[in-house]
Biopython code that builds the backbone (N, CA, C, O; Angstrom):
import numpy as np
from Bio.PDB.StructureBuilder import StructureBuilder

atoms = [
    (1, "MET", "N", (63.894, 88.263, 70.974)),
    (1, "MET", "CA", (63.678, 89.444, 70.172)),
    (1, "MET", "C", (62.723, 89.116, 69.030)),
    (1, "MET", "O", (62.569, 87.950, 68.668)),
    (2, "GLY", "N", (62.095, 90.112, 68.471)),
    (2, "GLY", "CA", (61.147, 89.936, 67.377)),
    (2, "GLY", "C", (61.841, 89.870, 66.040)),
    (2, "GLY", "O", (63.068, 89.807, 65.969)),
    (3, "PRO", "N", (61.051, 89.885, 64.966)),
    (3, "PRO", "CA", (61.622, 89.830, 63.629)),
    (3, "PRO", "C", (62.614, 90.958, 63.389)),
    (3, "PRO", "O", (62.377, 92.107, 63.764)),
    (4, "GLY", "N", (63.722, 90.610, 62.759)),
    (4, "GLY", "CA", (64.721, 91.617, 62.430)),
    (4, "GLY", "C", (65.724, 91.852, 63.530)),
    (4, "GLY", "O", (66.655, 92.637, 63.348)),
    (5, "GLY", "N", (65.567, 91.200, 64.667)),
    (5, "GLY", "CA", (66.506, 91.367, 65.766)),
    (5, "GLY", "C", (67.829, 90.708, 65.449)),
    (5, "GLY", "O", (67.949, 89.989, 64.457)),
    (6, "PRO", "N", (68.831, 90.951, 66.293)),
    (6, "PRO", "CA", (70.149, 90.360, 66.065)),
    (6, "PRO", "C", (70.058, 88.840, 65.955)),
    (6, "PRO", "O", (69.398, 88.177, 66.755)),
    (7, "GLY", "N", (70.732, 88.311, 64.949)),
    (7, "GLY", "CA", (70.788, 86.875, 64.780)),
    (7, "GLY", "C", (69.556, 86.276, 64.110)),
    (7, "GLY", "O", (69.476, 85.059, 63.945)),
    (8, "SER", "N", (68.603, 87.107, 63.724)),
    (8, "SER", "CA", (67.404, 86.559, 63.096)),
    (8, "SER", "C", (67.705, 86.195, 61.647)),
    (8, "SER", "O", (68.716, 86.624, 61.091)),
    (9, "GLY", "N", (66.842, 85.420, 61.051)),
    (9, "GLY", "CA", (67.027, 84.993, 59.675)),
    (9, "GLY", "C", (66.378, 85.914, 58.664)),
    (9, "GLY", "O", (66.367, 85.587, 57.477)),
    (10, "TRP", "N", (65.837, 87.050, 59.077)),
    (10, "TRP", "CA", (65.111, 87.922, 58.149)),
    (10, "TRP", "C", (65.957, 88.458, 57.001)),
    (10, "TRP", "O", (65.489, 88.420, 55.863)),
    (11, "PRO", "N", (67.174, 88.956, 57.224)),
    (11, "PRO", "CA", (67.942, 89.448, 56.072)),
    (11, "PRO", "C", (68.221, 88.334, 55.052)),
    (11, "PRO", "O", (68.135, 88.560, 53.845)),
    (12, "LEU", "N", (68.548, 87.155, 55.531)),
    (12, "LEU", "CA", (68.809, 86.034, 54.646)),
    (12, "LEU", "C", (67.541, 85.633, 53.906)),
    (12, "LEU", "O", (67.580, 85.360, 52.707)),
    (13, "ALA", "N", (66.432, 85.598, 54.608)),
    (13, "ALA", "CA", (65.161, 85.237, 53.990)),
    (13, "ALA", "C", (64.793, 86.239, 52.893)),
    (13, "ALA", "O", (64.305, 85.846, 51.834)),
    (14, "GLY", "N", (65.019, 87.507, 53.139)),
    (14, "GLY", "CA", (64.727, 88.533, 52.143)),
    (14, "GLY", "C", (65.591, 88.375, 50.904)),
    (14, "GLY", "O", (65.109, 88.529, 49.782)),
    (15, "THR", "N", (66.859, 88.070, 51.104)),
    (15, "THR", "CA", (67.774, 87.865, 49.989)),
    (15, "THR", "C", (67.350, 86.656, 49.163)),
    (15, "THR", "O", (67.356, 86.704, 47.933)),
    (16, "LEU", "N", (66.985, 85.584, 49.834)),
    (16, "LEU", "CA", (66.534, 84.387, 49.120)),
    (16, "LEU", "C", (65.250, 84.644, 48.354)),
    (16, "LEU", "O", (65.082, 84.153, 47.238)),
    (17, "LEU", "N", (64.345, 85.409, 48.942)),
    (17, "LEU", "CA", (63.087, 85.731, 48.280)),
    (17, "LEU", "C", (63.336, 86.513, 46.997)),
    (17, "LEU", "O", (62.715, 86.233, 45.972)),
    (18, "VAL", "N", (64.229, 87.481, 47.043)),
    (18, "VAL", "CA", (64.565, 88.264, 45.852)),
    (18, "VAL", "C", (65.197, 87.364, 44.797)),
    (18, "VAL", "O", (64.874, 87.483, 43.615)),
    (19, "ALA", "N", (66.092, 86.467, 45.204)),
    (19, "ALA", "CA", (66.752, 85.572, 44.256)),
    (19, "ALA", "C", (65.753, 84.638, 43.586)),
    (19, "ALA", "O", (65.825, 84.418, 42.377)),
    (20, "VAL", "N", (64.829, 84.094, 44.355)),
    (20, "VAL", "CA", (63.818, 83.196, 43.794)),
    (20, "VAL", "C", (62.897, 83.960, 42.857)),
    (20, "VAL", "O", (62.562, 83.461, 41.783)),
    (21, "ALA", "N", (62.485, 85.155, 43.239)),
    (21, "ALA", "CA", (61.603, 85.963, 42.388)),
    (21, "ALA", "C", (62.296, 86.305, 41.076)),
    (21, "ALA", "O", (61.676, 86.230, 40.014)),
    (22, "ALA", "N", (63.563, 86.678, 41.131)),
    (22, "ALA", "CA", (64.303, 86.997, 39.913)),
    (22, "ALA", "C", (64.435, 85.774, 39.029)),
    (22, "ALA", "O", (64.350, 85.881, 37.806)),
    (23, "SER", "N", (64.640, 84.618, 39.628)),
    (23, "SER", "CA", (64.749, 83.389, 38.856)),
    (23, "SER", "C", (63.444, 83.065, 38.156)),
    (23, "SER", "O", (63.449, 82.635, 37.002)),
    (24, "MET", "N", (62.336, 83.264, 38.834)),
    (24, "MET", "CA", (61.045, 82.944, 38.256)),
    (24, "MET", "C", (60.711, 83.902, 37.122)),
    (24, "MET", "O", (60.147, 83.492, 36.108)),
    (25, "VAL", "N", (61.054, 85.169, 37.285)),
    (25, "VAL", "CA", (60.771, 86.157, 36.253)),
    (25, "VAL", "C", (61.650, 85.916, 35.036)),
    (25, "VAL", "O", (61.178, 85.992, 33.902)),
    (26, "ALA", "N", (62.926, 85.628, 35.266)),
    (26, "ALA", "CA", (63.871, 85.507, 34.158)),
    (26, "ALA", "C", (64.137, 84.064, 33.758)),
    (26, "ALA", "O", (64.929, 83.820, 32.848)),
    (27, "GLY", "N", (63.499, 83.104, 34.413)),
    (27, "GLY", "CA", (63.768, 81.704, 34.146)),
    (27, "GLY", "C", (63.633, 81.354, 32.684)),
    (27, "GLY", "O", (62.655, 81.725, 32.035)),
    (28, "GLY", "N", (64.619, 80.637, 32.163)),
    (28, "GLY", "CA", (64.578, 80.198, 30.793)),
    (28, "GLY", "C", (64.919, 81.276, 29.783)),
    (28, "GLY", "O", (64.749, 81.059, 28.583)),
    (29, "GLU", "N", (65.387, 82.411, 30.220)),
    (29, "GLU", "CA", (65.721, 83.485, 29.288)),
    (29, "GLU", "C", (66.900, 83.079, 28.427)),
    (29, "GLU", "O", (67.885, 82.527, 28.919)),
    (30, "ASP", "N", (66.792, 83.357, 27.147)),
    (30, "ASP", "CA", (67.813, 82.956, 26.188)),
    (30, "ASP", "C", (69.019, 83.878, 26.218)),
    (30, "ASP", "O", (68.910, 85.075, 26.485)),
    (31, "CYS", "N", (70.172, 83.286, 25.936)),
    (31, "CYS", "CA", (71.365, 84.074, 25.667)),
    (31, "CYS", "C", (71.398, 84.285, 24.162)),
    (31, "CYS", "O", (71.407, 83.322, 23.396)),
    (32, "LEU", "N", (71.417, 85.523, 23.744)),
    (32, "LEU", "CA", (71.459, 85.841, 22.327)),
    (32, "LEU", "C", (72.867, 85.632, 21.784)),
    (32, "LEU", "O", (73.822, 85.521, 22.553)),
    (33, "TRP", "N", (72.998, 85.578, 20.454)),
    (33, "TRP", "CA", (74.322, 85.435, 19.844)),
    (33, "TRP", "C", (75.181, 86.628, 20.244)),
    (33, "TRP", "O", (74.669, 87.700, 20.568)),
    (34, "TYR", "N", (76.485, 86.425, 20.215)),
    (34, "TYR", "CA", (77.398, 87.508, 20.573)),
    (34, "TYR", "C", (78.757, 87.292, 19.928)),
    (34, "TYR", "O", (79.053, 86.214, 19.413)),
    (35, "VAL", "N", (79.571, 88.327, 19.966)),
    (35, "VAL", "CA", (80.944, 88.289, 19.472)),
    (35, "VAL", "C", (81.853, 88.512, 20.667)),
    (35, "VAL", "O", (81.709, 89.498, 21.391)),
    (36, "ASP", "N", (82.800, 87.586, 20.875)),
    (36, "ASP", "CA", (83.693, 87.734, 22.027)),
    (36, "ASP", "C", (84.796, 88.754, 21.731)),
    (36, "ASP", "O", (84.840, 89.337, 20.648)),
    (37, "ARG", "N", (85.674, 88.960, 22.698)),
    (37, "ARG", "CA", (86.724, 89.978, 22.573)),
    (37, "ARG", "C", (87.712, 89.675, 21.440)),
    (37, "ARG", "O", (88.391, 90.577, 20.949)),
    (38, "ASN", "N", (87.791, 88.413, 21.030)),
    (38, "ASN", "CA", (88.687, 88.031, 19.937)),
    (38, "ASN", "C", (88.022, 88.158, 18.570)),
    (38, "ASN", "O", (88.643, 87.893, 17.541)),
    (39, "GLY", "N", (86.755, 88.565, 18.569)),
    (39, "GLY", "CA", (86.033, 88.707, 17.323)),
    (39, "GLY", "C", (85.353, 87.434, 16.851)),
    (39, "GLY", "O", (84.824, 87.390, 15.741)),
    (40, "SER", "N", (85.361, 86.385, 17.688)),
    (40, "SER", "CA", (84.709, 85.123, 17.330)),
    (40, "SER", "C", (83.214, 85.202, 17.610)),
    (40, "SER", "O", (82.787, 85.685, 18.659)),
    (41, "TRP", "N", (82.428, 84.717, 16.653)),
    (41, "TRP", "CA", (80.970, 84.718, 16.767)),
    (41, "TRP", "C", (80.527, 83.481, 17.536)),
    (41, "TRP", "O", (81.037, 82.385, 17.303)),
    (42, "HIS", "N", (79.573, 83.655, 18.458)),
    (42, "HIS", "CA", (79.002, 82.547, 19.223)),
    (42, "HIS", "C", (77.492, 82.549, 19.030)),
    (42, "HIS", "O", (76.851, 83.587, 19.199)),
    (43, "PRO", "N", (76.912, 81.396, 18.677)),
    (43, "PRO", "CA", (75.458, 81.345, 18.471)),
    (43, "PRO", "C", (74.707, 81.500, 19.787)),
    (43, "PRO", "O", (75.254, 81.250, 20.861)),
    (44, "GLY", "N", (73.456, 81.913, 19.688)),
    (44, "GLY", "CA", (72.621, 82.010, 20.877)),
    (44, "GLY", "C", (72.282, 80.631, 21.406)),
    (44, "GLY", "O", (72.417, 79.636, 20.694)),
    (45, "PHE", "N", (71.840, 80.572, 22.656)),
    (45, "PHE", "CA", (71.475, 79.289, 23.258)),
    (45, "PHE", "C", (70.436, 79.515, 24.348)),
    (45, "PHE", "O", (70.311, 80.612, 24.893)),
    (46, "ASP", "N", (69.697, 78.458, 24.652)),
    (46, "ASP", "CA", (68.664, 78.498, 25.683)),
    (46, "ASP", "C", (69.242, 78.067, 27.018)),
    (46, "ASP", "O", (70.110, 77.197, 27.083)),
    (47, "CYS", "N", (68.755, 78.682, 28.073)),
    (47, "CYS", "CA", (69.117, 78.270, 29.425)),
    (47, "CYS", "C", (68.020, 77.365, 29.971)),
    (47, "CYS", "O", (66.855, 77.497, 29.598)),
    (48, "GLU", "N", (68.395, 76.457, 30.846)),
    (48, "GLU", "CA", (67.439, 75.543, 31.453)),
    (48, "GLU", "C", (66.512, 76.297, 32.394)),
    (48, "GLU", "O", (66.766, 77.448, 32.748)),
    (49, "PHE", "N", (65.436, 75.631, 32.793)),
    (49, "PHE", "CA", (64.468, 76.206, 33.717)),
    (49, "PHE", "C", (65.157, 76.603, 35.015)),
    (49, "PHE", "O", (66.014, 75.874, 35.516)),
    (50, "PHE", "N", (64.792, 77.735, 35.548)),
    (50, "PHE", "CA", (65.357, 78.318, 36.777)),
    (50, "PHE", "C", (66.796, 78.783, 36.609)),
    (50, "PHE", "O", (67.485, 79.027, 37.599)),
    (51, "THR", "N", (67.255, 78.909, 35.374)),
    (51, "THR", "CA", (68.537, 79.564, 35.118)),
    (51, "THR", "C", (68.289, 80.633, 34.063)),
    (51, "THR", "O", (67.256, 80.626, 33.394)),
    (52, "PHE", "N", (69.218, 81.531, 33.920)),
    (52, "PHE", "CA", (69.061, 82.621, 32.971)),
    (52, "PHE", "C", (70.424, 83.040, 32.454)),
    (52, "PHE", "O", (71.460, 82.608, 32.959)),
    (53, "CYS", "N", (70.403, 83.879, 31.451)),
    (53, "CYS", "CA", (71.637, 84.310, 30.813)),
    (53, "CYS", "C", (72.417, 85.246, 31.745)),
    (53, "CYS", "O", (71.870, 86.197, 32.302)),
    (54, "CYS", "N", (73.689, 84.950, 31.894)),
    (54, "CYS", "CA", (74.571, 85.741, 32.754)),
    (54, "CYS", "C", (75.826, 86.093, 31.969)),
    (54, "CYS", "O", (76.078, 85.543, 30.897)),
    (55, "GLY", "N", (76.596, 87.003, 32.509)),
    (55, "GLY", "CA", (77.877, 87.340, 31.919)),
    (55, "GLY", "C", (77.970, 88.776, 31.474)),
    (55, "GLY", "O", (77.429, 89.685, 32.104)),
    (56, "THR", "N", (78.676, 88.960, 30.362)),
    (56, "THR", "CA", (78.944, 90.289, 29.828)),
    (56, "THR", "C", (78.596, 90.308, 28.344)),
    (56, "THR", "O", (78.111, 89.318, 27.796)),
    (57, "CYS", "N", (78.844, 91.422, 27.715)),
    (57, "CYS", "CA", (78.616, 91.524, 26.273)),
    (57, "CYS", "C", (79.497, 90.547, 25.502)),
    (57, "CYS", "O", (79.117, 90.106, 24.418)),
    (58, "HIS", "N", (80.662, 90.201, 26.038)),
    (58, "HIS", "CA", (81.636, 89.388, 25.317)),
    (58, "HIS", "C", (81.793, 87.974, 25.845)),
    (58, "HIS", "O", (82.614, 87.216, 25.328)),
    (59, "GLN", "N", (81.028, 87.600, 26.857)),
    (59, "GLN", "CA", (81.077, 86.229, 27.382)),
    (59, "GLN", "C", (79.751, 85.947, 28.067)),
    (59, "GLN", "O", (79.376, 86.658, 28.999)),
    (60, "ARG", "N", (79.034, 84.917, 27.621)),
    (60, "ARG", "CA", (77.721, 84.607, 28.170)),
    (60, "ARG", "C", (77.632, 83.147, 28.557)),
    (60, "ARG", "O", (78.233, 82.278, 27.925)),
    (61, "TYR", "N", (76.869, 82.895, 29.610)),
    (61, "TYR", "CA", (76.671, 81.544, 30.124)),
    (61, "TYR", "C", (75.389, 81.532, 30.936)),
    (61, "TYR", "O", (74.859, 82.592, 31.269)),
    (62, "CYS", "N", (74.886, 80.353, 31.259)),
    (62, "CYS", "CA", (73.682, 80.220, 32.073)),
    (62, "CYS", "C", (74.083, 80.095, 33.537)),
    (62, "CYS", "O", (75.047, 79.405, 33.871)),
    (63, "CYS", "N", (73.335, 80.766, 34.406)),
    (63, "CYS", "CA", (73.613, 80.670, 35.832)),
    (63, "CYS", "C", (72.331, 80.916, 36.621)),
    (63, "CYS", "O", (71.285, 81.216, 36.047)),
    (64, "ARG", "N", (72.426, 80.785, 37.937)),
    (64, "ARG", "CA", (71.288, 81.008, 38.831)),
    (64, "ARG", "C", (71.473, 82.241, 39.702)),
    (64, "ARG", "O", (70.624, 82.532, 40.545)),
    (65, "ASP", "N", (72.561, 82.964, 39.514)),
    (65, "ASP", "CA", (72.876, 84.132, 40.333)),
    (65, "ASP", "C", (72.200, 85.375, 39.744)),
    (65, "ASP", "O", (72.621, 85.867, 38.697)),
    (66, "PRO", "N", (71.153, 85.888, 40.409)),
    (66, "PRO", "CA", (70.445, 87.047, 39.858)),
    (66, "PRO", "C", (71.309, 88.301, 39.762)),
    (66, "PRO", "O", (70.967, 89.222, 39.019)),
    (67, "LEU", "N", (72.410, 88.356, 40.489)),
    (67, "LEU", "CA", (73.300, 89.515, 40.408)),
    (67, "LEU", "C", (74.109, 89.512, 39.115)),
    (67, "LEU", "O", (74.655, 90.545, 38.729)),
    (68, "ARG", "N", (74.192, 88.370, 38.444)),
    (68, "ARG", "CA", (74.938, 88.254, 37.187)),
    (68, "ARG", "C", (74.016, 88.241, 35.969)),
    (68, "ARG", "O", (74.483, 88.090, 34.840)),
    (69, "LEU", "N", (72.717, 88.397, 36.189)),
    (69, "LEU", "CA", (71.715, 88.355, 35.134)),
    (69, "LEU", "C", (72.027, 89.351, 34.022)),
    (69, "LEU", "O", (72.329, 90.515, 34.286)),
    (70, "LEU", "N", (71.952, 88.887, 32.785)),
    (70, "LEU", "CA", (72.122, 89.731, 31.608)),
    (70, "LEU", "C", (70.815, 89.614, 30.830)),
    (70, "LEU", "O", (70.588, 88.630, 30.127)),
    (71, "THR", "N", (69.965, 90.616, 30.960)),
    (71, "THR", "CA", (68.644, 90.565, 30.335)),
    (71, "THR", "C", (68.761, 90.615, 28.816)),
    (71, "THR", "O", (69.792, 91.014, 28.274)),
    (72, "GLU", "N", (67.693, 90.204, 28.138)),
    (72, "GLU", "CA", (67.705, 90.277, 26.681)),
    (72, "GLU", "C", (67.837, 91.729, 26.219)),
    (72, "GLU", "O", (68.460, 92.003, 25.192)),
    (73, "ARG", "N", (67.263, 92.640, 26.964)),
    (73, "ARG", "CA", (67.402, 94.057, 26.622)),
    (73, "ARG", "C", (68.860, 94.495, 26.683)),
    (73, "ARG", "O", (69.345, 95.186, 25.787)),
    (74, "GLN", "N", (69.561, 94.088, 27.749)),
    (74, "GLN", "CA", (70.985, 94.414, 27.871)),
    (74, "GLN", "C", (71.792, 93.769, 26.758)),
    (74, "GLN", "O", (72.727, 94.372, 26.233)),
    (75, "GLN", "N", (71.430, 92.538, 26.395)),
    (75, "GLN", "CA", (72.137, 91.841, 25.323)),
    (75, "GLN", "C", (71.950, 92.566, 23.986)),
    (75, "GLN", "O", (72.897, 92.712, 23.213)),
    (76, "ARG", "N", (70.725, 93.015, 23.725)),
    (76, "ARG", "CA", (70.477, 93.754, 22.489)),
    (76, "ARG", "C", (71.259, 95.071, 22.474)),
    (76, "ARG", "O", (71.715, 95.513, 21.420)),
    (77, "HIS", "N", (71.408, 95.687, 23.635)),
    (77, "HIS", "CA", (72.197, 96.913, 23.747)),
    (77, "HIS", "C", (73.655, 96.628, 23.374)),
    (77, "HIS", "O", (74.305, 97.445, 22.722)),
    (78, "CYS", "N", (74.160, 95.471, 23.789)),
    (78, "CYS", "CA", (75.532, 95.081, 23.425)),
    (78, "CYS", "C", (75.682, 94.993, 21.916)),
    (78, "CYS", "O", (76.700, 95.414, 21.367)),
    (79, "LEU", "N", (74.671, 94.448, 21.238)),
    (79, "LEU", "CA", (74.736, 94.282, 19.794)),
    (79, "LEU", "C", (74.744, 95.621, 19.067)),
    (79, "LEU", "O", (75.339, 95.754, 17.997)),
    (80, "ALA", "N", (74.080, 96.607, 19.655)),
    (80, "ALA", "CA", (73.991, 97.922, 19.026)),
    (80, "ALA", "C", (75.312, 98.670, 19.072)),
    (80, "ALA", "O", (75.566, 99.550, 18.249)),
    (81, "PHE", "N", (76.145, 98.319, 20.027)),
    (81, "PHE", "CA", (77.417, 99.042, 20.174)),
    (81, "PHE", "C", (78.550, 98.082, 19.939)),
    (81, "PHE", "O", (79.715, 98.474, 20.012)),
]
sb = StructureBuilder()
sb.init_structure("model")
sb.init_model(0)
sb.init_chain("A")
sb.init_seg("    ")
for serial, (resi, resn, name, xyz) in enumerate(atoms, 1):
    if name == "N":
        sb.init_residue(resn, " ", resi, " ")
    sb.init_atom(name, np.array(xyz, "f"), 0.0, 1.0, " ", f" {name:<3s}", serial, name[0])
structure = sb.get_structure()
């Protein structure tokens, strides 16, 4: 069968391509300071190359999973509310 047929690697390849592209675009993105659910302040920190800020408004960490990406814009939105 041709590309996209049963058992082909195309869906996996597409997913990997999106993950790599997201990593390259967001690579090294900083986690801004935040306040956790207990009201404790946490300073901002840098993520290593090919990782980016992940998590929620109240818990942040560096990861490589583009589905958990927390952009700086989203982080600033957390600070506003």
